C-alpha positions as CSV (number, residue, x, y, z in Angstrom):
1,X,0.1,0.2,0.1
2,X,1.2,3.5,-1.4
3,X,1.6,5.8,1.6
4,X,0.7,9.3,1.9
5,X,1.9,12.1,4.0
6,X,-1.3,11.7,6.5
7,X,-0.4,8.7,8.0
8,X,2.8,10.1,9.2
9,X,1.0,10.5,12.7
10,X,0.9,14.1,12.5
11,X,-0.7,15.7,16.1
12,X,-1.2,19.6,15.4
13,X,-2.6,21.6,17.8
14,X,-1.4,25.3,17.0
15,X,-1.6,27.8,19.8
16,X,0.1,30.4,18.9
17,X,-2.2,31.5,15.5
18,X,-4.7,32.1,18.8
19,X,-2.3,35.2,19.7
20,X,-3.2,38.5,17.9
21,X,-2.2,38.9,14.4
22,X,0.2,41.5,14.1
23,X,2.8,39.0,15.5
24,X,2.6,37.1,12.6
25,X,1.4,37.1,9.2
26,X,-0.7,33.4,7.1
27,X,1.4,32.5,4.3
28,X,2.0,29.4,2.6
29,X,5.4,28.4,1.1
30,X,6.4,28.2,-2.3
31,X,6.0,25.7,-4.1
32,X,9.3,24.1,-5.3
33,X,10.3,22.5,-9.0
34,X,11.6,19.7,-8.2
35,X,11.0,18.2,-4.4
36,X,13.6,15.4,-3.2
37,X,14.7,13.8,0.5
38,X,18.0,14.3,1.0
39,X,17.9,13.1,4.4
40,X,15.6,12.0,6.9
41,X,16.6,11.9,11.0
42,X,15.0,8.5,12.0
43,X,15.4,8.5,15.8
44,X,14.4,12.0,15.8
45,X,11.1,11.1,13.6
46,X,10.1,8.0,16.3
47,X,10.9,10.6,19.2
48,X,8.1,12.8,18.0
49,X,5.6,10.0,17.2
50,X,5.8,9.6,13.7
51,X,5.7,7.3,11.2
52,X,9.5,7.3,9.4
53,X,8.9,5.0,6.6
54,X,5.5,7.2,5.8
55,X,8.1,10.6,5.8
56,X,10.5,8.5,4.1
57,X,8.0,7.8,0.7
58,X,6.0,10.3,1.1
59,X,7.6,13.4,2.9
60,X,9.7,14.5,0.1
61,X,6.4,17.1,-0.6
62,X,5.5,18.1,2.9
63,X,9.5,19.0,4.0
64,X,10.1,21.1,0.8
65,X,7.0,23.2,1.1
66,X,4.5,21.5,-1.5
67,X,2.0,20.0,0.5
68,X,1.0,20.7,3.8
69,X,0.5,18.0,6.7
70,X,-3.0,17.6,8.2
71,X,-3.6,20.6,10.9
72,X,-1.2,22.6,9.5
73,X,-1.8,26.1,10.2
74,X,1.3,28.1,8.1
75,X,2.8,31.1,9.4
76,X,5.7,33.6,9.6
77,X,6.5,34.9,12.7
78,X,7.2,38.4,13.5
79,X,10.2,39.6,15.4
80,X,12.6,42.2,16.1
81,X,16.4,42.1,17.3
82,X,19.5,43.7,18.1
83,X,21.9,43.1,15.6
84,X,25.3,43.4,16.4
85,X,24.1,45.6,18.5
86,X,21.7,47.8,16.1
87,X,17.9,47.5,17.0
88,X,15.9,47.0,13.8
89,X,12.3,45.2,12.8
90,X,12.9,41.7,11.5
91,X,10.3,38.2,10.7
92,X,10.7,34.8,9.3
93,X,11.9,36.1,6.3
94,X,12.5,32.7,5.2
95,X,11.3,30.4,7.4
96,X,7.4,29.3,8.0
97,X,6.1,27.8,11.5
98,X,3.3,24.7,9.9
99,X,2.6,25.0,13.5
100,X,2.7,22.8,17.1
101,X,2.8,19.1,16.9
102,X,2.1,17.3,20.0
103,X,4.1,14.0,20.6
104,X,2.9,10.8,21.9
105,X,4.5,11.5,25.6
106,X,2.5,15.4,25.7
107,X,5.7,17.9,24.3
108,X,4.3,20.8,22.3
109,X,6.9,21.2,19.4
110,X,6.8,23.7,16.3
111,X,7.5,22.2,12.8
112,X,9.0,24.7,10.7
113,X,10.0,25.0,7.3
114,X,13.5,27.2,6.9
115,X,13.9,28.1,3.0
116,X,10.2,27.6,2.8
117,X,10.1,31.2,0.5
118,X,9.1,34.6,0.9
119,X,6.9,36.4,3.4
120,X,6.0,39.6,4.4
121,X,9.3,40.2,6.5
122,X,11.9,38.7,3.8
123,X,13.1,42.2,3.2
124,X,14.1,41.9,-0.7
125,X,15.3,38.1,0.1
126,X,14.4,35.1,-1.9
127,X,13.2,33.5,0.7
128,X,15.2,30.7,-0.2
129,X,17.7,28.4,1.2
130,X,21.0,26.5,-0.3
131,X,22.0,22.8,0.6
132,X,25.1,23.4,2.3
133,X,24.2,25.5,5.6
134,X,21.1,23.3,6.0
135,X,23.0,20.6,6.1
136,X,25.5,22.1,8.6
137,X,22.9,22.9,10.3
138,X,21.2,19.4,10.4
139,X,25.0,18.2,11.2
140,X,25.9,20.4,14.2
141,X,22.2,20.9,15.8
142,X,22.5,16.6,16.3
143,X,25.7,16.6,17.2
144,X,24.6,19.2,19.8
145,X,22.0,17.3,20.8
146,X,24.0,14.2,21.5
147,X,26.3,15.9,23.7
148,X,23.5,16.7,25.5
149,X,23.2,20.1,25.4
150,X,19.6,21.9,24.4
151,X,18.9,23.2,20.9
152,X,16.6,23.1,18.1
153,X,16.5,19.9,16.4
154,X,17.1,18.6,12.5
155,X,14.5,16.4,11.3
156,X,14.7,16.7,7.6
157,X,16.8,18.3,4.6
158,X,14.7,18.4,1.0
159,X,16.2,19.9,-2.2
160,X,14.2,21.7,-4.1
161,X,15.4,21.0,-8.0
162,X,16.1,25.3,-7.6
163,X,18.7,26.8,-8.1
164,X,19.2,29.7,-5.0
165,X,21.9,32.4,-5.9
166,X,24.3,33.8,-3.3
167,X,27.9,35.2,-4.2
168,X,27.5,31.7,-6.9
169,X,24.4,29.8,-7.7
170,X,23.9,27.0,-5.3
171,X,21.6,23.7,-4.8
172,X,18.5,25.0,-3.0
173,X,17.5,23.2,-0.2
174,X,14.8,24.0,2.9
175,X,15.6,22.3,6.4
176,X,12.4,21.0,8.7
177,X,13.6,22.3,12.2
178,X,11.8,21.2,15.4
179,X,11.6,23.2,18.4
180,X,10.0,24.1,21.9
181,X,9.1,27.4,20.1
182,X,10.5,30.0,18.2
183,X,9.6,32.4,20.8
184,X,13.2,34.7,20.9
185,X,14.4,37.8,22.9
186,X,13.1,39.6,19.5
187,X,9.8,38.4,19.4
188,X,9.5,40.0,22.9
189,X,11.2,43.1,21.3
190,X,8.9,43.5,18.4
191,X,6.1,42.9,21.0
192,X,6.9,46.2,22.6
193,X,8.0,48.2,19.9
194,X,4.8,48.0,18.6
195,X,3.2,50.5,21.3
196,X,0.1,48.3,22.3
197,X,0.0,47.0,25.9
198,X,-2.2,43.8,24.5
199,X,0.7,42.4,22.4
200,X,3.6,41.6,24.8
201,X,0.9,40.9,27.5
202,X,0.0,37.8,25.4
203,X,2.6,36.8,24.5
204,X,4.0,37.1,28.3
205,X,0.7,34.5,28.8
206,X,1.9,32.1,25.6
207,X,5.0,32.0,26.4
208,X,4.5,31.0,30.1
209,X,2.5,28.5,29.2
210,X,5.0,27.2,26.8
211,X,7.8,27.2,29.1
212,X,7.3,28.4,32.2
213,X,4.3,27.0,33.5
214,X,5.2,27.8,37.2
215,X,5.5,31.2,36.7
216,X,1.3,31.6,35.9
217,X,0.8,31.4,40.3
218,X,3.7,33.5,40.8
219,X,2.8,36.7,42.8
220,X,4.7,38.4,39.8
221,X,4.1,36.7,36.6
222,X,6.9,38.9,34.1
223,X,9.6,38.4,36.9
224,X,8.9,34.8,37.4
225,X,9.3,34.5,33.8
226,X,12.5,36.0,33.6
227,X,13.7,34.4,36.4
228,X,13.0,31.0,34.5
229,X,14.4,32.9,30.9
230,X,17.9,33.5,32.8
231,X,18.1,30.6,34.6
232,X,17.8,28.4,31.2
233,X,20.5,30.5,29.4
234,X,22.8,30.8,32.6
235,X,22.8,26.9,31.7
236,X,23.0,26.8,27.8
237,X,25.8,29.2,27.6
238,X,27.5,27.5,30.5
239,X,27.1,24.2,28.0
240,X,28.6,26.2,24.9
241,X,31.5,26.8,27.0
242,X,32.4,23.6,28.8
243,X,32.5,21.9,24.8
244,X,34.1,24.6,22.9
245,X,31.1,25.7,20.9
246,X,30.9,29.4,19.6
247,X,27.7,30.8,18.2
248,X,28.9,33.2,16.3
249,X,25.8,35.4,15.4
250,X,24.1,35.8,19.2
251,X,21.6,38.7,18.3
252,X,18.8,39.1,20.5
253,X,16.5,37.2,17.6
254,X,18.9,34.2,18.3
255,X,18.1,33.8,21.8
256,X,15.1,31.7,22.5
257,X,13.5,31.8,25.4
258,X,13.0,28.4,25.4
259,X,16.6,28.1,26.5
260,X,17.4,25.8,23.3
261,X,20.6,26.8,21.0
262,X,18.7,28.4,17.6
263,X,19.7,29.6,14.2
264,X,23.5,27.6,13.3
265,X,24.8,30.4,11.1
266,X,28.2,31.4,11.3
267,X,28.6,28.6,14.2
268,X,32.0,26.2,15.2
269,X,33.5,24.9,17.4
270,X,37.1,25.8,18.7
271,X,40.3,23.6,18.2
272,X,43.2,25.4,19.6
273,X,42.2,27.1,22.6
274,X,41.6,31.0,22.9
275,X,38.7,33.0,24.3
276,X,38.9,35.5,21.9
277,X,38.3,32.8,18.8
278,X,35.8,34.3,16.3
279,X,34.8,32.6,12.9
280,X,32.1,34.2,11.7
281,X,33.4,36.2,8.5
282,X,30.9,38.9,9.4
283,X,31.6,39.6,13.3
284,X,35.1,42.4,12.4
285,X,34.8,43.4,15.7
286,X,34.8,40.1,17.4
287,X,31.6,40.8,19.6
288,X,30.6,37.6,18.9
289,X,33.7,36.3,20.1
290,X,34.3,32.2,22.3
291,X,35.1,34.1,25.6
292,X,32.5,37.3,25.0
293,X,29.4,34.9,25.2
294,X,28.4,35.1,28.6
295,X,28.4,38.7,28.7
296,X,26.8,39.0,25.6
297,X,24.0,36.8,26.9
298,X,23.2,38.7,29.6
299,X,23.3,42.4,27.7
300,X,20.7,40.5,25.9
301,X,18.9,39.0,28.8
302,X,18.4,42.6,29.6
303,X,16.7,43.9,26.6
304,X,14.5,41.0,27.6
305,X,13.6,42.4,30.7
306,X,13.5,46.1,29.6
307,X,10.1,44.2,27.8
308,X,8.8,42.8,31.1
309,X,9.3,45.7,32.9
310,X,5.7,47.5,32.1
311,X,3.9,43.9,32.8
312,X,5.7,43.7,36.3
313,X,3.8,44.2,39.2
314,X,3.7,47.3,41.5
315,X,4.5,50.6,41.1
316,X,7.5,51.7,38.7
317,X,10.1,51.7,41.0
318,X,9.4,48.6,42.5
319,X,8.8,46.3,39.1
320,X,12.3,47.7,38.4
321,X,13.6,46.9,41.5
322,X,12.5,43.0,41.0
323,X,13.4,43.1,37.3
324,X,16.7,44.3,37.9
325,X,17.4,42.1,41.0
326,X,16.6,39.1,38.6
327,X,18.9,39.7,36.2
328,X,21.7,40.6,38.2
329,X,21.5,37.1,38.9
330,X,22.9,35.9,35.5
331,X,26.7,36.2,36.3
332,X,26.3,34.3,39.8
333,X,24.0,32.0,38.1
334,X,26.5,31.0,34.8
335,X,29.3,30.9,37.2
336,X,27.6,28.4,39.2
337,X,26.9,26.0,36.0
338,X,30.2,26.3,34.4
339,X,31.8,25.5,37.8
340,X,30.1,22.4,38.0
341,X,30.5,21.4,34.8
342,X,33.8,22.4,35.0
343,X,34.2,20.1,37.8
344,X,32.6,17.1,36.2
345,X,35.9,17.7,33.1
346,X,38.3,17.3,35.8
347,X,37.1,14.1,37.5
348,X,35.6,16.0,41.0
349,X,32.5,15.2,43.0
350,X,33.5,17.6,45.6
351,X,33.8,21.3,46.0
352,X,36.6,23.2,46.9
353,X,37.4,27.0,46.6
354,X,40.5,26.1,44.9
355,X,38.2,24.2,41.7
356,X,37.6,27.5,39.9
357,X,41.5,28.5,39.4
358,X,42.4,24.9,38.7
359,X,40.6,25.3,35.4
360,X,41.2,28.8,34.9
361,X,44.9,27.7,35.1
362,X,44.4,24.4,32.6
363,X,43.0,26.8,30.1
364,X,45.6,29.8,30.5
365,X,48.2,27.0,29.8
366,X,46.4,25.3,27.0
367,X,46.3,28.6,25.0
368,X,50.0,29.5,25.9
369,X,50.5,26.2,24.3
370,X,47.9,26.5,21.7
371,X,46.6,23.1,22.8
372,X,43.4,21.8,21.4
373,X,40.6,22.5,23.5
374,X,38.7,18.9,23.0
375,X,41.6,16.4,23.1
376,X,43.1,18.1,25.9
377,X,40.0,17.7,28.3
378,X,39.4,13.8,26.4
379,X,42.9,12.9,27.7
380,X,42.3,13.3,31.1
381,X,41.1,10.8,32.0
382,X,43.5,8.3,30.5
383,X,46.2,10.6,32.3
384,X,43.9,10.0,35.6
385,X,44.1,5.9,35.4
386,X,46.7,4.6,37.9
387,X,48.7,3.0,35.1
388,X,49.2,6.3,33.4
389,X,50.9,8.1,36.2
390,X,54.3,7.3,35.1
391,X,53.7,8.7,32.0
392,X,53.3,12.5,34.1
393,X,57.3,12.7,32.8
394,X,55.9,13.0,29.3
395,X,52.9,16.3,30.0
396,X,54.2,19.1,28.4
397,X,56.3,21.0,30.6
398,X,54.8,24.1,30.0
399,X,51.7,22.0,31.4
400,X,53.4,19.8,33.9
401,X,52.9,21.8,37.2
402,X,49.4,21.8,36.6
403,X,48.9,18.6,36.1
404,X,50.7,17.2,39.5
405,X,48.3,20.1,40.7
406,X,45.7,18.4,39.4
407,X,46.5,14.7,40.6
408,X,46.9,16.2,44.4
409,X,43.5,17.7,44.4
410,X,41.9,14.0,42.9
411,X,43.9,12.5,45.2
412,X,41.5,14.3,47.9
413,X,38.5,12.7,46.1
414,X,36.6,9.8,48.3
415,X,36.0,6.6,46.6
416,X,38.2,5.0,43.7
417,X,39.7,6.6,41.1
418,X,37.7,4.7,38.9
419,X,34.8,6.9,39.5
420,X,36.9,10.2,38.8
421,X,37.8,8.7,35.1
422,X,34.1,7.8,34.7
423,X,32.9,11.5,35.6
424,X,35.5,12.7,33.4
425,X,34.6,10.2,30.6
426,X,30.8,11.3,31.2
427,X,31.8,15.2,30.6
428,X,34.3,14.9,28.2
429,X,33.6,14.5,24.1
430,X,35.8,12.6,22.0
431,X,34.3,13.8,19.3
432,X,32.6,16.9,18.4
433,X,31.4,18.2,14.8
434,X,34.9,18.9,13.6
435,X,35.1,22.2,11.6
436,X,37.3,20.6,8.9
437,X,35.0,17.1,9.4
438,X,32.0,19.2,8.9
439,X,33.3,21.1,5.2
440,X,34.4,17.7,4.1
441,X,30.9,16.2,4.4
442,X,29.3,19.4,3.5
443,X,32.1,19.2,0.2
444,X,30.8,15.3,-0.7
445,X,27.1,16.3,0.0
446,X,27.3,19.3,-3.1
447,X,29.1,16.3,-5.4
448,X,26.4,14.2,-4.6
449,X,27.8,12.2,-2.1
450,X,26.0,11.7,1.0
451,X,27.9,8.6,2.4
452,X,30.4,10.6,4.3
453,X,27.6,13.2,5.9
454,X,26.0,9.7,7.1
455,X,29.4,8.7,8.5
456,X,30.3,11.8,10.5
457,X,26.1,11.8,11.9
458,X,26.7,7.7,12.4
459,X,30.2,9.1,14.7
460,X,28.3,12.4,16.5
461,X,25.9,10.0,17.7
462,X,28.0,8.4,20.3
463,X,30.6,11.5,21.3
464,X,31.8,10.4,24.8
465,X,32.6,7.0,23.6
466,X,36.1,5.9,22.5
467,X,35.2,3.5,19.6
468,X,37.2,2.3,16.3
469,X,34.9,4.2,14.0
470,X,35.8,7.8,15.9
471,X,39.2,7.2,16.3
472,X,39.9,9.4,12.9
473,X,37.4,11.5,13.4
474,X,39.3,12.8,17.6
475,X,41.9,14.5,16.0
476,X,42.3,18.6,15.5
477,X,42.4,19.6,12.0
478,X,45.7,18.6,9.7
479,X,48.3,21.1,9.6
480,X,48.4,23.8,6.9
481,X,44.2,24.3,7.3
482,X,44.9,28.0,8.1
483,X,42.1,30.4,9.8
484,X,38.6,28.6,9.1
485,X,35.6,31.5,8.4
486,X,32.1,30.6,8.2
487,X,29.4,32.3,7.0
488,X,26.0,33.0,7.6
489,X,24.3,31.1,4.7
490,X,21.5,33.3,4.3
């Protein structure tokens, strides 16, 4: 029996379209010439309660935008944002939200097509996306998920059979993105900028229902919601820093209130450790450098706080005090999450006041020596094994004193050394979406060979285990690769 998209098991219940229509435009994806399925995320499909075989056989038209699944109510969302510090009105210029799918276990998730045609917010753009950037988001978002970092995910990439024009003609594609929601700090900025009290108020109640239901019963829901978002973001940015991830374009329209990583444009991972690392070709001043990410997240949250201030209860002074009181907790919360993760990376289960200095000292030595971020931490578990202790003499002399201090700290941990080694192996990935490996997979895909991409995805699904299959994926870039640059893909 021939399957159709109706057999896939979609369960849409769309609440965003019940908000005031100033927050979105009803628009259908633009049909393409020749839809074809490039890659389907079968594990994610199963997690969503969808029939992967139906999606594989009949999903190409839906994933490319030619056919809508039953229950979808396509819209483009309006939002604003500070892009490199400059405020502007934006919106989904090349993305269309099909609706909110309910999973069998009761989760509500956005299903969005990225690269699906023009909308009211396209700003003279073509509304399309190229195959390379869409596959790139697929690879890195799935890699982040496997690392345990909150993220939007990628269900599929479909080819359009059409060409998009950037610097050169490129093959067109559409990404199907899955997210807790696509509500951004910039969504609140747009609502606030419209000068209507009903818009930010309605958006706040919607966002609370989606992402912070406990805030609804708080004495001041606006303050409680901000508190939840600050906590989400503190944990998220700490997770980025602990694996060497550089988002690259941390504009306020790229910060989701759900606490998920969103919009994988010019992102990349550190090879050699340097907090000043910038990959994005358009970040010429280093605003979004690796080491700046916590401070930028705090700045972005301040923009959200400004939007929520008029919705807070009490007189203006009291409301300001309450909002500022929550906002000012971000540095401490980030530090708490980051230090907890740092301890795990060093194999520590107990707390000592010198742990932050111990971690920072290692980073300083890594910067001095040009050490690889991922490989350095992955090597610690082996160095901590009792059988490996005689090998301490082989440690780089510039790191030897740190190594001795770390072993002394480990010696004071309760329990067997094997427990500390296990902690390190759970916290330190041996493989990440290495920049040169991602580019290798994209180049092969562009030439029609998806096998390289499929092998990379398989390796990234098990990032913490050393296996024969991932042995060649653990190393940094080969000599002579030069400076790596990324582009936003628009």
